[in-house]
TIDRENTOR-262074 format. One record per residue (C-alpha): residue in one letter; x, y, z. Coordinates in steps of 0.2 Angstrom, whole numbers, plus 2048, in hexadecimal, padded with zeros to 3 digits. Each point is the difference from the previous one (the first is absolute). Layout:
N
> type / xx / yy / zz
> a / X / Y / Z
...
***
This chain:
289
> type / xx / yy / zz
> m / EF6 / 351 / 99A
> r / 806 / 811 / 7FB
> y / 7FC / 808 / 811
> e / 80A / 7F2 / 809
> t / 80E / 802 / 7F4
> a / 801 / 813 / 802
> l / 800 / 7FD / 813
> d / 80E / 7F3 / 7FF
> a / 80A / 80C / 7F6
> q / 7FE / 80E / 80C
> r / 804 / 7F5 / 80F
> h / 810 / 7FA / 7F7
> c / 805 / 811 / 7FC
> q / 7FE / 806 / 812
> a / 809 / 7F1 / 806
> e / 80F / 804 / 7F5
> n / 800 / 812 / 805
> d / 7FF / 7FC / 813
> n / 80E / 7F4 / 7FE
> e / 80B / 80D / 7F6
> s / 7FD / 80D / 80E
> q / 803 / 7F4 / 80E
> e / 80F / 7F7 / 7FA
> k / 809 / 80C / 7F5
> f / 80A / 80F / 806
> p / 803 / 80E / 7F3
> q / 811 / 808 / 7FF
> c / 801 / 812 / 806
> k / 808 / 80D / 7F5
> t / 804 / 80C / 80E
> e / 807 / 7FF / 812
> l / 7F0 / 809 / 807
> l / 7F8 / 7F6 / 80E
> i / 7EF / 807 / 7FA
> e / 803 / 7F5 / 7F0
> r / 804 / 7F1 / 80A
> h / 7F0 / 802 / 80A
> g / 7F6 / 802 / 7F1
> s / 807 / 7EF / 7F9
> e / 7FA / 7F8 / 811
> v / 7EE / 807 / 800
> y / 7FB / 802 / 7EE
> t / 7FC / 7F3 / 7F3
> v / 80D / 7FD / 7F2
> s / 7F7 / 80A / 7F2
> v / 7FC / 80E / 80C
> f / 811 / 801 / 807
> y / 807 / 802 / 7EE
> k / 7F6 / 810 / 7FE
> f / 805 / 806 / 811
> q / 812 / 7FC / 7FC
> d / 7FF / 80C / 7F1
> e / 7FA / 80E / 80B
> v / 80E / 7FD / 80D
> h / 80D / 7FF / 7F2
> s / 7FA / 811 / 7F9
> a / 7FF / 808 / 811
> f / 812 / 7FA / 803
> y / 808 / 806 / 7EF
> c / 7F4 / 80C / 7F8
> c / 7F8 / 80B / 80E
> g / 807 / 80F / 809
> v / 7FB / 80E / 80B
> d / 7FD / 812 / 7FA
> e / 7FA / 807 / 811
> l / 7FE / 7F9 / 811
> r / 7F7 / 809 / 80E
> k / 7F5 / 7FE / 810
> e / 7EE / 806 / 801
> d / 7F6 / 7FE / 810
> g / 80B / 7F1 / 805
> i / 7FE / 7F8 / 7EF
> d / 80F / 7FD / 7F5
> v / 7FD / 807 / 7EE
> a / 80B / 7FB / 7F2
> i / 800 / 805 / 7ED
> v / 806 / 7F1 / 7F7
> t / 806 / 800 / 7EF
> e / 804 / 7F3 / 7F3
> a / 80E / 7FF / 7F4
> n / 7F6 / 7FE / 7F0
> r / 7F0 / 80A / 805
> r / 7FD / 813 / 801
> r / 7F2 / 7FE / 80D
> k / 803 / 802 / 812
> f / 7F7 / 7F6 / 80D
> k / 7FC / 805 / 812
> v / 802 / 7F3 / 80E
> l / 7F9 / 802 / 811
> f / 807 / 7F6 / 80F
> e / 7FA / 7FF / 812
> c / 80E / 7FA / 80B
> f / 7F6 / 7F7 / 80E
> s / 7F3 / 7F6 / 7F6
> h / 80B / 7FF / 7F0
> d / 7F1 / 806 / 7F6
> t / 806 / 805 / 7EE
> t / 7F7 / 808 / 7F2
> c / 806 / 804 / 7EF
> s / 7F8 / 80C / 7F2
> c / 802 / 7F2 / 7F3
> k / 7F2 / 7F6 / 809
> k / 807 / 7EF / 7F9
> f / 7FD / 7F7 / 811
> y / 7EE / 805 / 800
> r / 7FE / 7FA / 7EE
> i / 80A / 7F0 / 800
> g / 803 / 7FC / 812
> i / 813 / 7FF / 7FF
> p / 80B / 80E / 807
> c / 807 / 80C / 7F3
> r / 813 / 804 / 7FE
> h / 7FE / 811 / 808
> m / 7F9 / 7F9 / 810
> i / 80E / 7F3 / 800
> w / 80D / 80E / 7FE
> m / 7F9 / 808 / 810
> w / 800 / 7F0 / 809
> k / 812 / 7FD / 7FB
> a / 805 / 812 / 805
> k / 7F8 / 7FC / 811
> n / 809 / 7F0 / 802
> l / 7F1 / 7F5 / 801
> k / 804 / 7ED / 800
> s / 7EF / 7FA / 7FB
> i / 7F0 / 806 / 7F7
> p / 7F4 / 808 / 80C
> k / 7F2 / 7F4 / 803
> q / 7F2 / 80C / 7FA
> y / 808 / 7FF / 7EF
> i / 800 / 7ED / 7FE
> l / 7EF / 7FB / 7F9
> d / 7FA / 7EE / 804
> r / 7FB / 7FC / 7EF
> w / 813 / 801 / 7FA
> t / 807 / 7F6 / 80E
> i / 805 / 7EE / 801
> n / 7F4 / 7FC / 80E
> a / 7F1 / 807 / 7F7
> t / 7F7 / 7EF / 7FE
> q / 803 / 7FC / 812
> k / 7F3 / 80D / 806
> p / 7ED / 7FE / 7FE
> v / 7FA / 809 / 7F0
> l / 7ED / 7FD / 803
> d / 7F5 / 805 / 80E
> i / 7F9 / 7EF / 804
> s / 7ED / 801 / 803
> c / 7F6 / 7F2 / 809
> l / 7EF / 7FD / 808
> d / 806 / 809 / 810
> t / 804 / 812 / 7FB
> e / 808 / 806 / 811
> d / 80F / 80B / 7FD
> d / 80A / 7F6 / 80D
> r / 7FD / 7EF / 7F7
> r / 804 / 808 / 7EF
> v / 811 / 805 / 808
> v / 804 / 7EF / 807
> i / 7FC / 7F8 / 7EF
> n / 80B / 80C / 7F7
> e / 80E / 7FC / 80C
> m / 7FD / 7ED / 7FE
> w / 802 / 802 / 7ED
> s / 810 / 80B / 802
> e / 808 / 7F2 / 80B
> i / 7FB / 7F3 / 7F3
> f / 807 / 80A / 7F1
> s / 810 / 803 / 80A
> c / 803 / 7EE / 804
> v / 7FD / 7FA / 7EE
> s / 80C / 80D / 7FA
> w / 80E / 7FB / 80C
> v / 7FD / 7ED / 802
> k / 80C / 7FB / 7F1
> g / 808 / 7EF / 803
> h / 7F4 / 7FB / 80E
> e / 7EF / 7FF / 7F6
> e / 7FC / 7EE / 805
> d / 802 / 804 / 813
> f / 7F6 / 810 / 7FE
> i / 7F2 / 7F6 / 7F7
> k / 800 / 7F2 / 80E
> n / 7FF / 80D / 80E
> i / 7F2 / 809 / 7F7
> r / 7F6 / 7F0 / 7FE
> e / 803 / 7FB / 812
> f / 7FA / 810 / 806
> k / 7F1 / 7FF / 7F5
> n / 7FB / 7EF / 807
> i / 801 / 807 / 812
> i / 7F5 / 80F / 7FB
> e / 7F3 / 7F4 / 7F8
> a / 800 / 7F4 / 80F
> t / 7FD / 80F / 80C
> k / 7F3 / 807 / 7F5
> n / 7F6 / 7F0 / 7FF
> v / 800 / 7FF / 813
> t / 7FB / 812 / 803
> l / 7F2 / 7FF / 7F3
> e / 7F7 / 7F2 / 80A
> d / 801 / 80A / 810
> t / 7FC / 811 / 7FA
> q / 7EE / 805 / 800
> n / 801 / 811 / 7F6
> v / 806 / 7F8 / 7F0
> r / 7F9 / 809 / 7F1
> s / 7F5 / 7F5 / 7F5
> s / 802 / 7FD / 7EE
> e / 7F2 / 80B / 7FB
> h / 807 / 80E / 80A
> d / 811 / 7FE / 7F7
> i / 7F7 / 800 / 7EF
> e / 7F7 / 810 / 805
> m / 810 / 808 / 805
> l / 808 / 7FA / 7F0
> i / 7F3 / 806 / 7F3
> g / 7FC / 810 / 80A
> c / 7ED / 7FD / 803
> s / 7F5 / 7F6 / 80C
> i / 7F4 / 7F2 / 7FB
> p / 7EE / 807 / 7FE
> d / 7F2 / 7FA / 80B
> e / 7F4 / 7FE / 7F2
> i / 806 / 7F9 / 7EF
> l / 7F7 / 808 / 7F2
> v / 80A / 7F9 / 7F1
> q / 7FC / 7EE / 7FC
> p / 808 / 7F4 / 7F4
> p / 7F6 / 800 / 7EF
> k / 7F4 / 7F2 / 7FD
> v / 805 / 7F1 / 7F5
> s / 7FB / 803 / 7EE
> k / 800 / 7F6 / 7F0
> n / 7FE / 80A / 7F1
> k / 802 / 7F2 / 7F3
> g / 7F5 / 7F2 / 7FB
> t / 7F1 / 7FE / 80B
> g / 7FD / 812 / 805
> v / 804 / 80A / 810
> h / 802 / 7F7 / 811
> d / 7FB / 80A / 80F
> g / 808 / 7F4 / 80D
> s / 7F0 / 7F8 / 805
> g / 801 / 7F1 / 7F5
> t / 7F4 / 806 / 7F3
> s / 804 / 808 / 7EF
> g / 7F7 / 80D / 7F7
> s / 7FB / 801 / 7ED
> k / 80B / 7F8 / 7F3
> r / 80B / 80C / 7F6
> l / 7F9 / 806 / 7EF
> k / 807 / 7F8 / 7F0
> g / 804 / 80A / 7F1
> a / 7F9 / 7FD / 7EF
> k / 810 / 7F8 / 7FA
> e / 801 / 7F4 / 80E
> i / 7EE / 7FB / 7FD
> a / 803 / 7FE / 7ED
> v / 80F / 7F4 / 804
> e / 7F6 / 7F6 / 80C
> q / 7F1 / 7FE / 7F4
> s / 80C / 7FB / 7F2
> k / 806 / 7F2 / 80A
> k / 7EF / 7F8 / 802
> k / 7FD / 7F3 / 7F3
> t / 7ED / 802 / 7FB
> k / 7F2 / 80C / 802
> r / 7F1 / 7FC / 80B
> k / 7EE / 805 / 7FE
> c / 7FB / 80D / 80C
> s / 7EF / 7FD / 808
> g / 7FE / 813 / 803
> c / 802 / 807 / 7EE
> g / 7FF / 7F0 / 7F6
> e / 811 / 803 / 7F7
> l / 80F / 7F5 / 7FE
> a / 80E / 809 / 80A
> y / 80D / 7FE / 80D
> h / 7F4 / 806 / 80E
> d / 7F1 / 7F9 / 809
> i / 7F1 / 807 / 809
> r / 80A / 804 / 80F
> n / 80C / 80D / 7F7
> c / 7F5 / 803 / 7F0
> p / 803 / 812 / 7FA
> h / 7ED / 801 / 7FB
> k / 7FA / 7FC / 811
> a / 7F6 / 80E / 808
***
C-alpha cells in the first residue's frame, strides 16, 4: 500500500509540474531574446535559475579585456561584486563557448559569463549544444530506457524506441481529445490482433512456447532430467511412507507418553511371561529374553 501511495504521489507531482511548464509562461525581466527563448524551452523551475543568470549578465557583468586568438574570441569578464575575473572563449561559427567558472559542466545551465558573451555577439537564442534535454519541457516525450526484447537486433531496437517516442509525444499533446485518441488506439489494436491471428495460422516458422520460455529464462531444456520431485513422506503417526503404500516401523514413544497411557488403563493384568501383575503382557514383557 505504501509503494502504490508513493507512486501515486510521484505521478501527481509530475502531472502538476508538466501542467505548470506547458500552460504557464513566466514573465521575463529583461528584453533579451535569449531569456525569452529560455522561457520557451526550459521548465519553470529551471527557467527561474536561468533567469537569474541572465539578469546578472545584463546588469552586473562587464568586460575587462576582449581579444582574438587563432580565430577565437577571448573575453575577460568581471562582476560588480566579485574580485575574480573569468575567461570566456567563443567560437564564431559553431558558437562553442567555454567559461573558466565551469558552472555549465557542474549544473547544466549556462552561466552569466557565457550569456554576456552571447549578448555581446547578438545571439537571439541559446545554442542547441547548451540546452540539455533533462531541463526541457519535452524531456518526457523522448524514450528514457533502451527497450530490450527477445529479438536483440539493433534495427528492431531502434524501431521500438521510435514507437515509444511517438506514443509519448501523442500522450503529451492530445489534451482535449483523449476519448478520440483512446478510440483510435483501440481500433488499431483490434486490426493488429485480427491480422496477427490470421498470419499465425498460415505461418510455419512460428516459435513454440518452449522456445519462448528458453529465450526468456536464458537456458535450454535439458535432454535428461536428473532432479526429480521428492517422494511423499509422512513423519507423524504411523511412521515414514516411501510412496509404495507400505509404512515402516512406528515411531518411538517417550517414557512420559508411555506413563500417561498406562495411567489411563483401569486395571493391571497378570503377565504369563513373568507372572506379575502389570500393565504389560507376554508380547511386550520387559523380562522376556
